[in-house]
C-alpha positions in Angstrom: 59.1 -51.9 -35.4 58.5 -52.5 -39.0 55.2 -51.6 -41.2 54.6 -52.4 -44.6 51.3 -50.3 -45.9 50.8 -51.9 -49.7 47.9 -52.1 -52.1 46.1 -49.8 -54.1 43.3 -48.7 -52.0 44.6 -45.1 -51.5 42.3 -43.5 -49.1 42.6 -46.8 -46.4 45.9 -46.5 -46.7 46.5 -42.7 -46.3 44.7 -42.9 -43.4 46.7 -46.0 -41.5 49.8 -43.7 -41.9 48.3 -40.8 -40.6 47.3 -42.9 -38.0 51.0 -44.0 -37.1 52.1 -40.8 -37.6 49.8 -40.1 -34.6 51.1 -42.8 -32.8 54.6 -42.8 -33.0 55.3 -38.5 -32.9 53.0 -38.1 -29.8 55.5 -35.5 -28.3 53.8 -32.4 -28.9 55.9 -29.4 -29.5 58.7 -31.4 -31.7 56.7 -31.4 -34.9 58.6 -33.6 -38.0 61.7 -32.9 -36.3 61.8 -37.1 -35.7 60.3 -37.5 -39.3 61.9 -38.5 -42.7 60.3 -39.2 -45.8 62.8 -41.0 -48.2 61.3 -40.7 -52.0 62.9 -43.0 -54.8 64.9 -44.0 -56.1 66.3 -47.0 -53.5 69.4 -46.0 -51.4 70.4 -48.8 -48.5 73.0 -46.1 -47.6 71.2 -43.3 -46.9 68.1 -45.4 -45.1 70.5 -46.9 -42.6 71.7 -43.3 -42.2 68.3 -41.9 -40.9 67.2 -45.1 -39.6 70.2 -45.2 -37.3 70.0 -41.7 -35.9 68.7 -41.3 -32.8 65.2 -39.3 -32.0 65.6 -35.8 -31.0 64.0 -35.1 -27.9 61.5 -38.0 -28.0 60.9 -41.5 -27.6 60.8 -42.6 -31.2 61.7 -41.7 -35.2 59.7 -42.7 -37.9 61.0 -43.2 -40.9 58.7 -43.5 -44.0 60.2 -44.8 -47.3 57.8 -44.3 -50.6 57.8 -46.7 -53.5 61.0 -48.3 -53.5 59.9 -51.8 -53.2 58.3 -51.5 -56.3 60.5 -49.4 -57.8 62.8 -52.2 -57.3 60.4 -55.1 -58.3 60.6 -53.3 -61.4 64.0 -53.0 -62.0 64.5 -56.4 -60.7 61.7 -57.6 -63.6 63.8 -55.6 -66.1 66.8 -57.9 -65.3 69.0 -55.4 -63.7 70.9 -56.8 -61.3 72.0 -54.0 -59.1 68.4 -53.8 -57.9 68.3 -57.5 -57.1 71.5 -56.6 -54.6 70.0 -53.1 -53.6 66.8 -55.3 -52.1 69.1 -57.5 -50.3 70.5 -54.7 -48.7 67.8 -53.8 -47.4 66.7 -57.0 -46.5 69.4 -57.9 -44.4 69.7 -54.7 -43.0 66.0 -54.8 -41.1 66.7 -57.3 -38.7 69.2 -54.3 -37.0 67.2 -51.8 -37.0 67.2 -49.6 -33.6 64.1 -50.1 -31.4 64.3 -46.2 -31.3 63.0 -45.8 -35.1 59.6 -47.0 -36.7 60.1 -47.9 -40.8 57.3 -47.6 -42.6 57.6 -48.7 -46.3 54.0 -47.2 -48.4 54.0 -48.8 -51.7 50.8 -47.9 -53.8 50.1 -51.1 -55.5 50.5 -54.8 -53.7 54.2 -55.6 -53.8 54.2 -59.3 -54.3 55.5 -62.3 -51.5 58.6 -63.5 -53.6 60.1 -59.7 -53.3 63.1 -59.9 -50.9 62.3 -57.1 -48.8 58.6 -58.9 -48.3 60.3 -62.2 -47.2 62.6 -60.7 -44.9 59.3 -59.1 -43.3 57.5 -61.7 -43.3 59.8 -63.5 -41.1 60.3 -60.4 -39.1 56.1 -60.8 -38.4 56.6 -63.9 -37.0 59.0 -62.7 -34.7 56.4 -59.4 -33.7 59.0 -57.1 -35.2 56.9 -56.5 -38.5 53.4 -56.0 -39.7 52.2 -56.0 -42.9 49.1 -54.7 -44.1 47.1 -55.1 -47.2 44.8 -52.2 -48.9 43.1 -53.4 -51.8 39.2 -53.2 -53.0 38.1 -56.9 -54.1 38.1 -57.1 -57.7 34.8 -58.9 -58.8 32.9 -56.0 -59.4 29.7 -57.6 -56.8 32.0 -58.0 -54.2 33.4 -54.9 -54.9 30.2 -53.3 -54.4 29.5 -55.0 -51.2 32.5 -54.2 -49.9 31.7 -50.7 -50.6 28.4 -50.5 -49.2 29.6 -51.9 -46.1 32.3 -49.3 -45.8 29.6 -46.6 -46.6 27.5 -48.0 -44.0 30.6 -48.2 -41.2 31.6 -44.6 -42.2 28.5 -43.0 -41.6 28.0 -44.7 -38.5 31.4 -43.2 -37.4 30.1 -39.7 -38.5 26.9 -40.3 -36.6 24.2 -40.3 -39.4 22.7 -42.8 -41.1 21.9 -43.6 -44.9 19.0 -45.0 -46.6 19.6 -47.9 -48.9 18.7 -45.6 -52.0 21.0 -43.0 -50.7 23.8 -45.6 -50.4 22.8 -46.5 -54.1 22.7 -42.9 -55.3 26.3 -42.3 -53.7 27.9 -45.2 -55.5 26.4 -44.3 -59.0 28.0 -40.7 -58.4 31.4 -41.6 -56.9 32.0 -45.6 -57.8 34.4 -47.0 -55.5 36.8 -43.9 -54.8 36.7 -43.9 -51.2 38.5 -40.7 -50.5 35.8 -39.1 -52.6 33.1 -41.0 -50.8 34.5 -39.7 -47.6 34.4 -36.2 -48.3 30.6 -36.5 -49.8 29.9 -38.1 -46.6 31.4 -35.1 -44.1 29.5 -32.9 -46.5 26.3 -34.8 -45.9 26.6 -35.0 -42.2 27.3 -31.1 -42.0 23.6 -31.0 -43.8 21.9 -33.8 -41.8 23.7 -33.3 -38.4 24.1 -35.4 -35.7 21.6 -38.3 -35.7 20.7 -37.6 -39.2 19.1 -39.4 -41.6 20.2 -39.2 -45.2 17.6 -39.6 -48.4 18.7 -40.5 -52.0 17.1 -37.0 -52.0 19.7 -35.7 -50.2 22.4 -37.1 -51.8 20.7 -35.8 -55.5 20.4 -32.2 -53.9 24.4 -32.1 -52.2 26.7 -34.5 -54.4 27.1 -32.8 -57.7 27.3 -35.1 -60.7 31.1 -33.6 -62.2 31.6 -34.2 -65.7 35.2 -35.6 -65.0 34.5 -37.5 -62.0 31.5 -39.2 -64.4 33.3 -39.9 -67.4 36.2 -41.7 -65.4 33.1 -43.5 -63.6 31.5 -44.0 -67.1 35.1 -45.4 -68.4 35.5 -47.6 -65.4 31.8 -49.2 -65.2 32.7 -49.7 -69.4 36.0 -51.5 -68.2 34.1 -53.5 -65.9 31.7 -54.8 -68.1 28.5 -53.4 -66.1 25.9 -52.2 -68.5 23.3 -50.9 -65.8 26.0 -49.1 -64.0 27.5 -47.6 -67.5 23.8 -46.4 -69.3 23.0 -44.9 -65.3 26.1 -42.7 -65.6 25.4 -41.6 -69.4 22.3 -40.7 -68.6 23.9 -38.6 -65.5 26.3 -37.0 -68.0 23.9 -36.3 -71.1 21.3 -35.1 -68.2 23.7 -32.2 -66.8 23.9 -30.8 -70.2 26.9 -32.8 -71.8 26.4 -33.0 -75.8 26.8 -36.6 -76.9 29.7 -35.7 -78.8 31.8 -34.1 -76.1 31.4 -37.2 -74.5 32.5 -39.3 -77.0 35.4 -36.9 -77.5 36.4 -37.1 -73.7 35.9 -41.1 -73.9 38.5 -40.4 -76.9 40.8 -38.9 -74.8 41.1 -41.1 -72.1 40.9 -44.2 -74.2 44.0 -42.9 -76.1 45.7 -42.3 -72.7 44.8 -46.0 -71.3 46.6 -47.0 -75.2 49.5 -44.9 -74.4 50.1 -45.9 -70.9 50.0 -49.4 -71.7 52.3 -48.9 -74.4 54.8 -47.4 -72.4 54.5 -49.6 -69.5 55.8 -52.5 -71.8 58.7 -50.8 -72.6 59.4 -50.2 -69.1 59.0 -46.5 -68.1 58.9 -45.3 -65.2 55.4 -43.4 -63.9 57.2 -40.0 -64.1 58.4 -40.3 -67.9 55.1 -41.4 -68.8 53.5 -38.4 -67.4 55.9 -36.5 -69.5 55.4 -38.2 -72.3 51.6 -38.6 -72.1 51.6 -34.5 -70.9 48.8 -36.3 -67.9 49.1 -35.4 -64.3 51.7 -37.5 -62.2 49.0 -38.4 -59.6 46.8 -39.8 -62.5 49.1 -42.4 -64.3 49.2 -45.0 -61.5 45.4 -44.9 -61.5 44.9 -45.2 -65.0 47.3 -47.4 -65.5 46.1 -49.9 -63.5 42.9 -50.0 -65.6 44.6 -49.9 -68.4 46.6 -52.9 -67.6 43.2 -54.8 -67.0 42.0 -54.1 -70.8 43.4 -56.2 -73.8 44.9 -54.9 -76.9 42.1 -56.4 -78.8 39.3 -54.6 -76.5 40.8 -51.2 -76.4 41.5 -51.6 -80.9 37.6 -52.4 -80.8 36.9 -49.6 -78.6 38.6 -47.2 -80.8 37.2 -48.5 -83.9 33.2 -48.4 -82.4 34.2 -44.9 -81.2 35.1 -43.7 -84.6 32.2 -45.7 -86.7 30.0 -43.9 -83.8 31.1 -40.2 -84.5 30.9 -40.7 -88.5 27.8 -41.8 -88.0 26.5 -39.2 -85.9 27.9 -36.4 -87.6 26.5 -37.7 -90.9 23.0 -37.8 -89.8 22.8 -41.7 -89.8 21.9 -42.0 -86.4 20.5 -39.6 -83.3 23.4 -38.6 -81.3 22.1 -39.4 -78.0 21.0 -43.0 -79.3 24.6 -43.5 -81.3 26.2 -42.7 -77.7 23.9 -45.2 -76.0 24.2 -47.7 -78.1 27.8 -47.3 -78.4 28.5 -48.1 -74.4 25.9 -51.3 -74.9 28.0 -52.7 -77.5 31.1 -51.8 -75.1 30.2 -53.3 -71.6 29.0 -56.2 -73.3 32.0 -56.9 -75.2 33.5 -57.4 -72.3 31.3 -60.1 -70.5 
């Protein structure tokens, strides 16, 4: 069996992979003896070597291939001919995969349908030998909020708690659309409310922290979506938590400089690992921030930096109150994206 788990909704994708591991490696006492994880770079010979190996004292082996398809797609787009050959070799091997091996491709982004490996997988899906599962939030802001709201209700029900509508709204305001963070906060609320408990907005406010880093990130996301209301609410929370407007401005400027750097490096064809080293940022943030940066045009990013500089100068020269200045900046930036 072959499975492709792809898409940028990391939490649900990780849960699906964890469930697969439990299902395939269900023999007790063997640990990870029948598990192989293959990170990039793609190597068809290495894949065949591990996938053709018989399981040890069990029924199946699990071979997890991480981010190979994205790496191949990137190299093919750059015109590197060998990447196309490697992709075809992998695609040609898939129909010969032993029945004792479950092969899982895990991709942090959506892999397009014209990828040679995806095309072969679709053929195998029709034969009942493969499955393709996409994990992605809706791109439309309203649809994404509705999706997250439904997800929160369902997840709360699975944890045997009930969320008041206002509690759901507060959770989304704090954690945005980060399902992993939302899941963590729900587990905390479950411990607080107990089985069958009812969680109010006040309970959320009491237990869910307004961290500076999380709120700055969600503030920037709201700006990028042109969501003025949410951006203003998040800004008020950050200021109420004790952050000075100039500190908020500095954090915003730093994050937007990262977006500009990522967008520029991506246009030059750099790999995520290279981007992290160049910009001196944690590697795990690169893909997340790059997705946001790619949704912003160069003209918008230029406007953002100009507006922030104007606001910084105006506040420091006493031309405008600091709180009013940062509020006006946020409103102008969100309206500019509508």
